[in-house]
C-alpha atoms as a printed R data frame, in Angstrom:
    type eleno elety resid chain resno       x       y       z
1   ATOM     1    CA   MET     A     1  16.010   8.359   5.545
2   ATOM     2    CA   ASP     A     2  12.529  10.286   5.985
3   ATOM     3    CA   LYS     A     3  10.194   8.072   4.705
4   ATOM     4    CA   LEU     A     4   8.279  10.653   2.733
5   ATOM     5    CA   VAL     A     5  10.604  12.006   0.043
6   ATOM     6    CA   THR     A     6  10.662  15.128  -2.106
7   ATOM     7    CA   VAL     A     7  11.382  14.989  -6.215
8   ATOM     8    CA   SER     A     8  13.914  18.099  -5.450
9   ATOM     9    CA   TRP     A     9  15.826  15.057  -2.908
10  ATOM    10    CA   LEU     A    10  15.570  11.909  -5.616
11  ATOM    11    CA   LYS     A    11  17.085  14.296  -8.012
12  ATOM    12    CA   GLU     A    12  20.241  15.080  -6.040
13  ATOM    13    CA   ARG     A    13  20.675  11.445  -5.215
14  ATOM    14    CA   GLU     A    14  19.176   9.194  -8.465
15  ATOM    15    CA   LYS     A    15  22.563   8.368  -9.775
16  ATOM    16    CA   GLU     A    16  24.072   7.199  -6.032
17  ATOM    17    CA   GLN     A    17  24.811   3.523  -6.211
18  ATOM    18    CA   ASP     A    18  22.707   3.549  -2.956
19  ATOM    19    CA   VAL     A    19  19.660   4.450  -4.382
20  ATOM    20    CA   ARG     A    20  16.654   2.286  -5.828
21  ATOM    21    CA   ILE     A    21  14.177   3.831  -7.441
22  ATOM    22    CA   ILE     A    22  10.451   1.502  -8.179
23  ATOM    23    CA   ASP     A    23   7.966   2.470 -10.169
24  ATOM    24    CA   CYS     A    24   4.565   1.011  -9.367
25  ATOM    25    CA   ARG     A    25   1.976   2.460 -11.415
26  ATOM    26    CA   PHE     A    26  -0.571   0.403 -12.095
27  ATOM    27    CA   VAL     A    27  -4.418   0.277 -13.414
28  ATOM    28    CA   LEU     A    28  -7.126  -1.306 -11.800
29  ATOM    29    CA   GLY     A    29  -9.503  -2.864 -14.658
30  ATOM    30    CA   ASN     A    30  -6.633  -1.780 -16.632
31  ATOM    31    CA   PRO     A    31  -3.853  -4.570 -15.191
32  ATOM    32    CA   GLU     A    32  -1.704  -3.247 -18.707
33  ATOM    33    CA   ALA     A    33  -1.890   0.140 -18.082
34  ATOM    34    CA   GLY     A    34   0.887   0.788 -15.613
35  ATOM    35    CA   ARG     A    35   3.643  -1.646 -17.699
36  ATOM    36    CA   ALA     A    36   2.363   0.710 -21.080
37  ATOM    37    CA   ALA     A    37   2.685   3.684 -18.815
38  ATOM    38    CA   TYR     A    38   6.449   2.432 -17.865
39  ATOM    39    CA   GLU     A    39   7.974   1.406 -21.247
40  ATOM    40    CA   GLU     A    40   6.444   5.308 -22.436
41  ATOM    41    CA   GLY     A    41   8.526   7.506 -20.172
42  ATOM    42    CA   HIS     A    42   9.511   6.633 -16.201
43  ATOM    43    CA   ILE     A    43  12.061   8.414 -13.922
44  ATOM    44    CA   PRO     A    44  15.521   7.382 -14.766
45  ATOM    45    CA   GLY     A    45  16.938   4.458 -13.093
46  ATOM    46    CA   ALA     A    46  14.093   3.156 -11.931
47  ATOM    47    CA   ILE     A    47  12.434  -0.872 -12.184
48  ATOM    48    CA   TYR     A    48   8.646  -1.493 -12.420
49  ATOM    49    CA   TRP     A    49   7.063  -3.737 -10.087
50  ATOM    50    CA   ASP     A    50   3.267  -4.721 -11.324
51  ATOM    51    CA   LEU     A    51   0.355  -4.700  -8.750
52  ATOM    52    CA   GLU     A    52  -0.594  -8.232  -9.966
53  ATOM    53    CA   ARG     A    53   2.596 -10.141 -10.967
54  ATOM    54    CA   ASP     A    54   5.433  -8.498  -8.447
55  ATOM    55    CA   LEU     A    55   2.991  -7.325  -5.232
56  ATOM    56    CA   SER     A    56   0.336  -9.880  -5.112
57  ATOM    57    CA   ALA     A    57  -0.074 -13.630  -5.334
58  ATOM    58    CA   PRO     A    58  -2.674 -15.422  -7.388
59  ATOM    59    CA   LYS     A    59  -5.827 -15.361  -6.576
60  ATOM    60    CA   ALA     A    60  -7.109 -18.093  -5.217
61  ATOM    61    CA   GLU     A    61 -10.734 -18.688  -3.285
62  ATOM    62    CA   HIS     A    62  -9.371 -17.330  -0.471
63  ATOM    63    CA   GLY     A    63  -6.647 -14.227  -0.048
64  ATOM    64    CA   GLY     A    64  -8.400 -11.765  -2.225
65  ATOM    65    CA   ARG     A    65  -8.558 -10.124  -5.229
66  ATOM    66    CA   HIS     A    66  -5.089  -9.255  -4.344
67  ATOM    67    CA   PRO     A    67  -3.491 -11.584  -2.378
68  ATOM    68    CA   TRP     A    68  -0.314 -11.202   0.027
69  ATOM    69    CA   PRO     A    69   2.829 -12.847  -1.502
70  ATOM    70    CA   SER     A    70   4.892 -15.075  -0.164
71  ATOM    71    CA   VAL     A    71   8.149 -14.423   1.518
72  ATOM    72    CA   ASP     A    72  10.065 -16.309  -1.232
73  ATOM    73    CA   ALA     A    73   8.255 -14.856  -3.982
74  ATOM    74    CA   PHE     A    74   8.521 -10.941  -2.917
75  ATOM    75    CA   VAL     A    75  11.947 -11.644  -2.007
76  ATOM    76    CA   ARG     A    76  12.289 -12.905  -5.826
77  ATOM    77    CA   THR     A    77  11.199  -9.566  -7.253
78  ATOM    78    CA   VAL     A    78  13.436  -7.742  -4.508
79  ATOM    79    CA   GLU     A    79  16.840  -9.687  -5.393
80  ATOM    80    CA   GLU     A    80  15.943  -9.047  -8.915
81  ATOM    81    CA   ALA     A    81  15.586  -5.216  -8.524
82  ATOM    82    CA   GLY     A    82  19.395  -5.543  -7.292
83  ATOM    83    CA   ILE     A    83  18.327  -4.613  -4.111
84  ATOM    84    CA   THR     A    84  20.050  -4.712  -0.905
85  ATOM    85    CA   HIS     A    85  19.707  -4.143   2.603
86  ATOM    86    CA   GLU     A    86  22.104  -0.978   2.911
87  ATOM    87    CA   MET     A    87  20.207   1.001  -0.098
88  ATOM    88    CA   ARG     A    88  17.146   3.833  -0.203
89  ATOM    89    CA   VAL     A    89  14.462   2.877  -2.089
90  ATOM    90    CA   VAL     A    90  12.396   4.884  -3.360
91  ATOM    91    CA   LEU     A    91   8.880   3.754  -4.614
92  ATOM    92    CA   TYR     A    92   6.113   6.153  -7.052
93  ATOM    93    CA   ASP     A    93   3.064   5.969  -8.812
94  ATOM    94    CA   ASP     A    94   0.178   8.256 -10.167
95  ATOM    95    CA   GLN     A    95  -2.712   6.347  -8.526
96  ATOM    96    CA   ASN     A    96  -2.355   8.901  -5.630
97  ATOM    97    CA   GLY     A    97   0.371   6.496  -3.514
98  ATOM    98    CA   ALA     A    98  -1.611   3.875  -2.778
99  ATOM    99    CA   MET     A    99   0.435   1.460  -5.064
100 ATOM   100    CA   ALA     A   100   3.130   2.548  -3.601
101 ATOM   101    CA   ALA     A   101   2.565   2.010  -0.328
102 ATOM   102    CA   ARG     A   102   1.227  -1.512  -0.957
103 ATOM   103    CA   ALA     A   103   5.197  -1.446  -2.250
104 ATOM   104    CA   TYR     A   104   6.435  -0.069   0.569
105 ATOM   105    CA   GLN     A   105   4.645  -2.173   3.482
106 ATOM   106    CA   LEU     A   106   6.099  -5.442   1.775
107 ATOM   107    CA   LEU     A   107   9.446  -4.351   2.341
108 ATOM   108    CA   ARG     A   108   8.594  -3.474   5.390
109 ATOM   109    CA   TYR     A   109   7.102  -6.472   5.795
110 ATOM   110    CA   ILE     A   110  10.568  -8.622   4.695
111 ATOM   111    CA   GLY     A   111  12.832  -5.976   7.125
112 ATOM   112    CA   HIS     A   112  13.529  -3.484   4.353
113 ATOM   113    CA   GLU     A   113  13.932   0.031   7.253
114 ATOM   114    CA   GLN     A   114  15.211   2.210   4.223
115 ATOM   115    CA   ALA     A   115  12.449   2.723   2.016
116 ATOM   116    CA   ALA     A   116  10.380   5.573   0.735
117 ATOM   117    CA   LEU     A   117   7.229   6.783  -1.220
118 ATOM   118    CA   LEU     A   118   7.680   9.814  -3.462
119 ATOM   119    CA   ASN     A   119   5.295  13.242  -1.970
120 ATOM   120    CA   GLY     A   120   3.767  13.887  -5.466
121 ATOM   121    CA   GLY     A   121   4.735   9.972  -7.390
122 ATOM   122    CA   TYR     A   122   5.422  10.877 -11.585
123 ATOM   123    CA   ALA     A   123   3.267  13.751 -11.941
124 ATOM   124    CA   ALA     A   124   5.729  15.492  -8.903
125 ATOM   125    CA   TRP     A   125   8.875  14.177 -10.593
126 ATOM   126    CA   LYS     A   126   7.625  15.084 -14.721
127 ATOM   127    CA   ALA     A   127   6.320  18.194 -13.757
128 ATOM   128    CA   ALA     A   128  10.005  19.762 -12.880
129 ATOM   129    CA   TYR     A   129  12.259  17.011 -15.086
130 ATOM   130    CA   PRO     A   130  13.101  15.249 -17.970
131 ATOM   131    CA   LEU     A   131  11.951  11.362 -18.144
132 ATOM   132    CA   THR     A   132  13.614   8.142 -19.935
133 ATOM   133    CA   LYS     A   133  12.605   4.782 -21.991
134 ATOM   134    CA   ASP     A   134  15.833   3.287 -21.311
135 ATOM   135    CA   VAL     A   135  14.860   0.689 -18.561
136 ATOM   136    CA   PRO     A   136  18.356  -0.231 -15.964
137 ATOM   137    CA   ASP     A   137  19.935  -2.718 -16.581
138 ATOM   138    CA   VAL     A   138  20.945  -4.129 -12.481
139 ATOM   139    CA   GLN     A   139  22.434  -6.658 -11.413
140 ATOM   140    CA   ARG     A   140  20.562  -9.211  -8.752
141 ATOM   141    CA   THR     A   141  21.601  -9.759  -5.345
142 ATOM   142    CA   ASN     A   142  21.427 -12.119  -2.050
143 ATOM   143    CA   TYR     A   143  18.588 -10.643  -0.119
144 ATOM   144    CA   GLU     A   144  17.756 -12.569   3.443
145 ATOM   145    CA   PRO     A   145  14.313 -11.400   5.527
146 ATOM   146    CA   ARG     A   146  13.648  -9.971   8.211
147 ATOM   147    CA   ILE     A   147   9.736 -11.393   8.677
148 ATOM   148    CA   ALA     A   148   7.377  -8.820  10.711
149 ATOM   149    CA   ASP     A   149   4.908 -11.295  10.816
150 ATOM   150    CA   GLU     A   150   3.291  -8.181  13.710
151 ATOM   151    CA   MET     A   151   1.832  -5.336  10.961
152 ATOM   152    CA   LEU     A   152  -0.600  -8.472   9.761
153 ATOM   153    CA   ARG     A   153  -3.775  -9.419  10.409
154 ATOM   154    CA   SER     A   154  -5.395 -12.505   9.437
155 ATOM   155    CA   MET     A   155  -9.148 -12.938   8.431
156 ATOM   156    CA   GLU     A   156  -9.180 -15.583  12.009
157 ATOM   157    CA   ASP     A   157  -8.094 -12.664  13.491
158 ATOM   158    CA   VAL     A   158 -10.610  -9.797  12.876
159 ATOM   159    CA   ARG     A   159 -13.184 -12.416  13.018
160 ATOM   160    CA   ALA     A   160 -12.023 -13.011  16.594
161 ATOM   161    CA   ASN     A   161 -11.889  -9.369  17.439
162 ATOM   162    CA   CYS     A   162 -15.426  -8.996  16.282
163 ATOM   163    CA   VAL     A   163 -15.773 -10.748  19.304
164 ATOM   164    CA   SER     A   164 -13.486  -9.286  21.638
165 ATOM   165    CA   GLY     A   165 -13.346  -5.904  20.204
166 ATOM   166    CA   ASN     A   166  -9.806  -5.235  21.621
167 ATOM   167    CA   ALA     A   167  -9.238  -3.530  18.529
168 ATOM   168    CA   LEU     A   168 -10.408  -0.255  16.404
169 ATOM   169    CA   LEU     A   169 -11.278  -2.002  12.795
170 ATOM   170    CA   ILE     A   170 -10.626   1.158   9.833
171 ATOM   171    CA   ASP     A   171 -12.513   0.251   6.777
172 ATOM   172    CA   SER     A   172 -10.268   2.807   3.684
173 ATOM   173    CA   ARG     A   173 -12.646   2.236   1.046
174 ATOM   174    CA   ALA     A   174 -14.945   4.863  -0.542
175 ATOM   175    CA   TYR     A   175 -18.082   5.935   2.076
176 ATOM   176    CA   ASN     A   176 -20.127   4.860  -0.191
177 ATOM   177    CA   ARG     A   177 -18.736   1.021  -0.779
178 ATOM   178    CA   TYR     A   178 -18.201   1.226   3.402
179 ATOM   179    CA   THR     A   179 -22.283   1.452   2.775
180 ATOM   180    CA   GLY     A   180 -22.397  -1.375   0.401
181 ATOM   181    CA   GLU     A   181 -24.987   1.865  -1.261
182 ATOM   182    CA   ALA     A   182 -22.462   1.411  -4.290
183 ATOM   183    CA   GLU     A   183 -20.922  -1.777  -4.236
184 ATOM   184    CA   THR     A   184 -18.692  -1.814  -8.375
185 ATOM   185    CA   VAL     A   185 -16.097  -4.235  -7.038
186 ATOM   186    CA   ASP     A   186 -16.483  -6.708  -5.105
187 ATOM   187    CA   PRO     A   187 -19.958  -9.230  -5.187
188 ATOM   188    CA   VAL     A   188 -20.779  -7.826  -2.193
189 ATOM   189    CA   GLY     A   189 -21.574  -4.550  -0.532
190 ATOM   190    CA   GLY     A   190 -21.131  -3.886   2.647
191 ATOM   191    CA   HIS     A   191 -18.538  -3.602   5.456
192 ATOM   192    CA   ILE     A   192 -17.197  -5.863   8.150
193 ATOM   193    CA   PRO     A   193 -19.383  -6.216  11.917
194 ATOM   194    CA   GLY     A   194 -17.540  -3.334  14.227
195 ATOM   195    CA   ALA     A   195 -15.295  -1.086  10.789
196 ATOM   196    CA   VAL     A   196 -15.137   2.446  10.805
197 ATOM   197    CA   ASN     A   197 -15.034   4.373   8.147
198 ATOM   198    CA   TYR     A   198 -11.646   6.156   6.663
199 ATOM   199    CA   ASP     A   199 -11.783   7.107   2.958
200 ATOM   200    CA   TRP     A   200  -7.644   6.858   1.804
201 ATOM   201    CA   GLN     A   201  -8.752   9.329  -0.484
202 ATOM   202    CA   HIS     A   202  -8.454  11.211   2.484
203 ATOM   203    CA   VAL     A   203  -5.131  11.326   3.581
204 ATOM   204    CA   VAL     A   204  -3.787  13.062  -0.209
205 ATOM   205    CA   ASN     A   205  -4.170  16.004  -2.085
206 ATOM   206    CA   HIS     A   206  -5.575  16.541  -5.437
207 ATOM   207    CA   ASP     A   207  -2.600  16.658  -7.122
208 ATOM   208    CA   GLY     A   208  -0.770  12.994  -5.387
209 ATOM   209    CA   THR     A   209   0.669  15.512  -2.541
210 ATOM   210    CA   TRP     A   210   0.759  13.976   1.266
211 ATOM   211    CA   LYS     A   211  -1.620  16.003   3.643
212 ATOM   212    CA   THR     A   212   0.436  17.619   6.683
213 ATOM   213    CA   HIS     A   213   1.149  15.178   9.430
214 ATOM   214    CA   GLU     A   214  -1.239  18.944  11.057
215 ATOM   215    CA   GLU     A   215  -3.944  17.638   8.590
216 ATOM   216    CA   LEU     A   216  -3.602  14.181   9.224
217 ATOM   217    CA   GLU     A   217  -3.694  14.752  13.054
218 ATOM   218    CA   ARG     A   218  -6.832  16.067  12.676
219 ATOM   219    CA   HIS     A   219  -8.196  13.565  10.499
220 ATOM   220    CA   PHE     A   220  -7.416  11.387  12.859
221 ATOM   221    CA   ALA     A   221  -7.992  12.272  15.964
222 ATOM   222    CA   ASP     A   222 -11.143   9.758  17.251
223 ATOM   223    CA   VAL     A   223  -7.606   7.023  16.497
224 ATOM   224    CA   PRO     A   224  -6.846   6.359  20.257
225 ATOM   225    CA   HIS     A   225  -2.831   6.225  19.827
226 ATOM   226    CA   ASP     A   226  -3.625   3.209  22.621
227 ATOM   227    CA   ARG     A   227  -5.424   0.880  21.081
228 ATOM   228    CA   ASP     A   228  -4.327  -2.038  18.026
229 ATOM   229    CA   VAL     A   229  -5.823  -0.856  14.786
230 ATOM   230    CA   ILE     A   230  -6.449  -3.372  12.144
231 ATOM   231    CA   VAL     A   231  -7.078  -1.573   8.237
232 ATOM   232    CA   TYR     A   232  -8.795  -3.299   5.660
233 ATOM   233    CA   CYS     A   233 -10.034  -1.719   2.330
234 ATOM   234    CA   GLY     A   234 -11.042  -4.419  -0.338
235 ATOM   235    CA   SER     A   235  -8.344  -6.192  -1.452
236 ATOM   236    CA   GLY     A   236  -5.645  -4.638   0.590
237 ATOM   237    CA   VAL     A   237  -4.179  -1.959  -1.596
238 ATOM   238    CA   THR     A   238  -5.343   1.101  -0.452
239 ATOM   239    CA   ALA     A   239  -6.006   0.413   2.756
240 ATOM   240    CA   CYS     A   240  -1.687   0.465   2.839
241 ATOM   241    CA   ALA     A   241  -1.974   4.229   2.425
242 ATOM   242    CA   ASN     A   242  -4.256   4.537   5.908
243 ATOM   243    CA   LEU     A   243  -1.317   2.365   7.460
244 ATOM   244    CA   PHE     A   244   1.368   4.684   5.857
245 ATOM   245    CA   ALA     A   245  -0.057   8.064   6.903
246 ATOM   246    CA   LEU     A   246  -0.990   6.689  10.415
247 ATOM   247    CA   GLU     A   247   2.518   5.742  10.665
248 ATOM   248    CA   ARG     A   248   3.586   8.676   9.787
249 ATOM   249    CA   ILE     A   249   1.806  10.895  12.368
250 ATOM   250    CA   GLY     A   250   3.019   8.508  15.379
251 ATOM   251    CA   TYR     A   251   1.158   5.809  15.479
252 ATOM   252    CA   ARG     A   252   3.065   2.033  16.188
253 ATOM   253    CA   ASN     A   253   0.247   0.115  17.046
254 ATOM   254    CA   VAL     A   254  -1.491  -0.501  13.175
255 ATOM   255    CA   LYS     A   255  -2.130  -3.367  11.707
256 ATOM   256    CA   LEU     A   256  -3.080  -4.364   7.982
257 ATOM   257    CA   TYR     A   257  -5.783  -7.223   7.446
258 ATOM   258    CA   PRO     A   258  -4.258  -8.106   4.088
259 ATOM   259    CA   GLY     A   259  -6.978 -10.314   2.493
260 ATOM   260    CA   SER     A   260 -10.047  -7.327   3.134
261 ATOM   261    CA   TRP     A   261 -12.771  -6.998   2.558
262 ATOM   262    CA   SER     A   262 -12.403  -9.228  -0.313
263 ATOM   263    CA   ASP     A   263 -10.901 -11.900   1.911
264 ATOM   264    CA   TRP     A   264 -13.668 -11.885   4.221
265 ATOM   265    CA   ILE     A   265 -16.923 -12.403   1.421
266 ATOM   266    CA   SER     A   266 -14.943 -15.171   0.304
267 ATOM   267    CA   TYR     A   267 -16.355 -17.107   3.834
268 ATOM   268    CA   ALA     A   268 -20.120 -17.672   3.398
269 ATOM   269    CA   ASP     A   269 -20.526 -17.332   7.259
270 ATOM   270    CA   ASN     A   270 -19.025 -14.269   7.981
271 ATOM   271    CA   GLU     A   271 -21.442 -11.479   8.596
272 ATOM   272    CA   LYS     A   272 -21.704  -8.546   6.136
273 ATOM   273    CA   LYS     A   273 -23.056  -5.597   7.481
274 ATOM   274    CA   GLN     A   274 -24.097  -2.617   6.138
275 ATOM   275    CA   GLY     A   275 -25.310   0.461   6.116
276 ATOM   276    CA   ALA     A   276 -23.645   3.864   8.435
277 ATOM   277    CA   GLN     A   277 -20.886   2.774  10.972
278 ATOM   278    CA   PRO     A   278 -21.584   2.992  14.239
């Protein structure tokens, strides 16, 4: 199964028993909007996953604004969606793939290999095929996770990397948030020392489709294949889009710092850099 599928591919298979469709729409700052949009109309057969309720743990002192959920909590979400290891799971949103990419990386983390993003997301389907308001009735499953701990890096790992410089640190936010000039979400602006900026929005087109392999290879041309890479963003969500894009073009050494900037700044003694990238 390709990790990026088209709406025509999904249309041909939407009623197959081993296909599960997940709607991940969510609007930051308006947490009820995603669920409301799902209830208004969604791809037939889709189940809704909420970023804050299903794809994140509750906020605490540390861990960032959207903490990585516990294995048990996310496995329950997967089981309630009726997913088994054999199922092909297709994820979509209308946020240029960022929320769906978070769900995709969580599925990878618990060992689910048969997962893909819908290229163009909700908008691409809506332009071509009918929607529904029907909510599918699925039977709960028993899902045995196969945890891929090597995918993640902790705050302590990133702090150590600030000294060693062994891994390339990629900040996935908009450039003016990276520099600290226009921080609109977190209480402190800037970036983690040593990080370079690759805005995640540059891996997708304006219509929500993903850029081609050739475009992504040009975009990430200065990112080495022979060095570990750690991606982060504001809260560990949009960094998942950069992680997905890098993996699409053959990078096998990319890790996620799920707490990201909002976790980093929750530790008073962590250094915060501002200004242009090094």
